[in-house]
N, C-alpha and C positions, 0 to 999 in steps of 0.2 A: 288636340290629336290623340285618336286610338292607338292604343301601343298594338304593333304585328300579332297576329292570334297565330298560337301554334295547338293544332290539334293533333294530340299526342296518345298514341295506345301503348298499353302496357302493361303486362298480364297481368302483375301483382301493384295495390300502391295501397300506401294510408289507408288505414291503422293496419296493413297487414306488414308482417316482417321476415315472412319465411323466405321470402324471392330475395335475400339476403341483397348484394351490394346495388343492384338498379334501383332497389325501390329507393335506397339513400342516395344513389346519385340524383335520382328525379328531384326527390324533396329539397336535396341542398340547392339545385338549379331552380326551382320554383323559389326557393326563400331568399336566393339570393339576386334573381333576374325576374321575379313577380311583377314588380313596379314597372318595369321595361318592356316586358311581354305579357300576351297573354295567354296563359295555359289554360287548356279543354284536357282533360285526362281522361281517356275511357278504358275501363279496366275491370275486372273480375269482379263479383260480388262476394268474393271468399279468400281467403288466406290462399296460399302454396298448397295444395295437397287438402286442402280443407272439403269435407263434404256437409257441410253447412254455411248457409251467407252471414254474413257481419251483424252482428245483434245491433238493433236500435240505427241501422243506416238504410234509409231508404234506398230501394232498388229503381233502377232504369229512370231516377231524376237528378238534374244538377243538384250537386251539395258542394258546399264553399267548404275547402279543405287548405288552410292555410291562406296560399295568393292564387291557387288553382280553384276551377272548376273542376268538378271529379263528377263523373256517371258511372255508378257500379253496376254491369250487366248482370243480369241470371242466365243462367246453363240453359242451353236450348237454343231453338231455330230463330227465337224470337229477337236474341240478339242479333241476328244476323240483319234483319229489317231494320234496327235501330242504326247499327254501322253505317247500313247505305244510306240511309236518312240523313247520318250526319255529314257522310262524304260528299254526298250528291248536294247539298244546301250551298256549300262552296263559300262559305262565311269564315273561311281561314286564311292563313296565307301560305301555312307551310303544314306537311303532316310529319310528324315523327313517329318513329317506328323502333323499339328498344329489342328486337331480335332480326335475324335473320331468318330463325327456322321456325318460328310459333306461328301455327297453323291459324290460330284465331286472331292473335294481334300484331300480326306482319304480315302472311300471306293473302289472308282475306282482304286487309284495308287495300293491299296493293291491287288483287283483282277488282275491286269496285271501283276505285281511281281509275284503273287502266281504262274502265267500261264507261265510267261517268265525267271526270273530273280529268283527264289524260294532263293538261295545262298547268296541274298544282305541281308545286315543288315536294320533292321526298326527300327527307335526312335518317338513314338509318342507321343504328348504334348496334353493330354486332354483339356487344359485350363479352367480347371474350371468346365468342364461339368459333371462331377460325382459326384458334391455337391448335397447333397439331394435336394436344393433348384431348381437346375437345370435340374434336373431329372425328378422335379413335375410339368414342362413345357412340352407339348405335352408326357404325360408321355406314353401312349399307343404306340406310334410310337418307341418311346428309348425302351420299355420294350421288343417289337417283334425286333428289332436290337438286343438287348444284347443277348437274345436266339438263333437268328440267327448266331450270331458271335460266341458262344459257340458249337454251333450244328456244324456249317463249318470248327470250329477252324482255324477262318480267321484271328486270331491277334495272335495264338501260335509262339511263340518264339520272339516277340519283345520286345525292350526297352523302357520302360514308365518314359518318363519325368514329374517329379511332381516338381512344382515350390515351394513347401514346405513340411514339415513333414505332416500337416494337409491336401493337396492335397493327399499325398503318404495314408494315412490312408482313402482317400473316393475311392481311385484306389482298396486299397485292399478289402474293403469292397463291391465294385460292382463287381470285377471281380475274387476274392477270389485268391486260388492257382495259376490259371492261369496265372496271373500278378507276374512270378518269378523274374524278372529282374529291379526293380525301382531304378532311378535316382533321386538325388534329387537336384537342381541347380536353384537358384530362380533368374529371369529376371534380367538382369542389367538392371540399372537408366541411363537417356539419361546422367545425369551426378551429382556430387554431390560436391557443392558449398565448396569451403574452409572455407568460412565465409558466415555468411547470417544475412543480416541487419535487425534488429528490424521493425517491417511493420511500416507502419506510422501511428502513435498515433491518434486515437480518440479524438474527443474534451470530456473534460467528461461532464457526462451525457449523450450524444449522444445513439442511440440504437447500441447494439451488433448488427455486419456485420459479418453474416453467408454467407457462399458461400458454394454450390453444383455444382461440376463439374461433370457430367457423362453422358453418354448416359441416355436420359428419357425411361427407357425400364422396368418393372417389375423388375428384379434382381436388378437392384442399389435401388429401392425401395423408389423414391421420393412419392411418395403418405404417406406412413408411416412418413418420415418427416415434410409433411405439418398438418398431423393429432397430431403429437406431437405439432408444433409450434401453433395450434390452442388452447393449453391449457396451453402454457406458457402466464405468467403474464407480465414481464418485456418486453419493449420496444426492437424490433429485426427489422433489417432490412437484408431482406433473398434475395441474388441473385443467380439465378438460371441460369448456362453454360450449353451447350449439345444440342445435337441434338434430334427431336421429332422422334423416329424411330419407336414409334408404336402409333397410331394417336388414337386407343380408350383408349390408356392407361395416353394419354396426355389428353384427354377429362376427364377423372375422375380427375385427377391433376388439371385442370382447374377449376373444381367446386368447389375443395376442396379450391383452393385460393381464390374463390369468395366469401368463408365461412369464411375466418380467420376474425380474432375481429380488430378492429383500431389500436390498438399497433404494431402489423404485417405488415411489409410494403414489397411487395414483387417486383423484378427487373426480368424480362423474356429477356436473354441475346442470346439466339441461341449458337451458337459454336461457340468456341473459338480457334483462331490460335494456334497450338502446339509452336510457336517461343515466344507468348506473357506470355503464361499461369504462368512463375516465377513473371512476372511483375505483373501481374492483380492479384493475389493470396497476392502480398504482402500490396494489400488495406485493407485484411480481417481478422477480429478476430479470426474467427474459422472456420474450414473446419467441414461439416458436411453429410456424407454418411451414411447412415443404410443400407448398402447393404444386400441381403439375400447371398452373398457370394463371396469369391474373390480369384482367385488362386494364386494373388500376388496383385493387386491395385495398379497401377500407378499412378493413382491422388491421392492415399495416400503419397506416397512417394515424389511426387512432391510438396503435401501440404508442407508436412514435411520441405522437402528443401528447400522451400521458407521461412521458419520459423512460420509456423503457431501453435496452437493446433488443434486437432483434434477428433471429436466426431463419433464413429463409430459402427457398430454392433461387436458383438464377433466371428463373422464367416471370418477372415482375418487369415493372420499370423502375424497382427499388434497387440500385445497382452501389457497389462501390463501397458497399455499407463499414468493411474492417479500416479501408482508408480514413473513412469519414468519421471513424472512433464511436459507430452507432449501431454494430453487431457484425452479422456475415450475410452473403448472399452466395451460394454454393451450388452445385452441380449435382443434380439427383444418381448420376450415375455413380457418384465417389461417397457411399453412406460413411466409408469411415472420415471423411472430413466433417460431416455432421456429426460423430461421435467426438473426435479431437476438438470441435468448437464448445461441447457442452462442457467439457473436462477443463477447457480453459478458462471457460467462462466462471465456472466454479471455482479455481484459482486465484479471479478476481478480488474473488468477494465483493463489497459494495463501495463504489466509488463516487468521491463527491463530485458533485458536478454534471453528471453522466446526465440528469434530466433536459438541463441546459442544452447539451451537443445534441440530445436528440431531437428536443424543440428544435433547435435553430436548422437541423438538415431539412426538418419537415417544412420550415418556412421558408428555406433558399430553393427546396424542392417545388413547392407550389405557391408561387407569387398570385395572391389572391387577384392583384387589379389584373394580370394579365389573364389568369383565368377568366375572369369576366368577358375582356377584350376576346377572348379565343371563342370562349361559347356564343356570345352576341354575332361573332361569325358564321358560325353555323347554320344561322336564320336569314343572313342575308343572300341576296340572289349572285 
């Protein structure tokens, strides 16, 4: 029996990585469910923000990448004809879109589907685009498109994929009663380790080792982290991993780094290859991500899987961390709470068994068997 076919549209995909969480979400889904679902992924022929295509990857032909067939489309009008042909052919069971606002990889496929294959099911994963913080960026353009969507009924009858109940609430708040079919399925992690060794212990009296791992863009809120650290009294070694996607924002962060007091040292490391994430994270004491909002937060899950304590905002699905003994989730309008949390963490020094606590919390939060069931349900009528 032929597995159900899911025609997926995604702005960037492997080997690209600058797209962050959505790339990992789709790659992990394919790896986990690729034997039960037939994934065909249509994506760009270059990484996010890149000016040249991937080297050695054929353009506009199907390539096997893991358990999926992937078609890398070039820039320009030619890709429109390819998309139209793929959608018109109708040899798939469901269209899966990984954005609400993407002109090329969400709006365009929806328009083609309306004209040629209106009966085909569509599942849309907004990937955090409906959070208040995300909607505040380029707000006028987003408001205009939301109005056009409502008037044209472009999204009528689609299934919405929310990563958590928090994201489901965002979808209801923004779309109202038109979002009738919302299904919740958290993204699958790459893996959850069976055991998590304690991180390398710091020397007594040495600075608290804090790591930031995310794209350097306003949504990830690195500037807030630096402003918090400027008020911290204890010694801290702060390491920043992540691509500088927004140069204007990075300029603000660089200026904040230059103003930090002598007790805060900063290392800027750039991008961290995915295969080294777990190994590198284990050399730190605390993961710090005061994000403006996450529909999931892959780097948070990776930090917990590596055995770290985490310090994050309360705008993610990772909640009640202090009660669980794995860190803090705090409101962004209370920076003094973040300052206090860091100073408290420094006093804890290293506690044996922390890795097991973090990993156990991650395992309870992400039940892999349930995640598989929830994800398969996305694609059933």
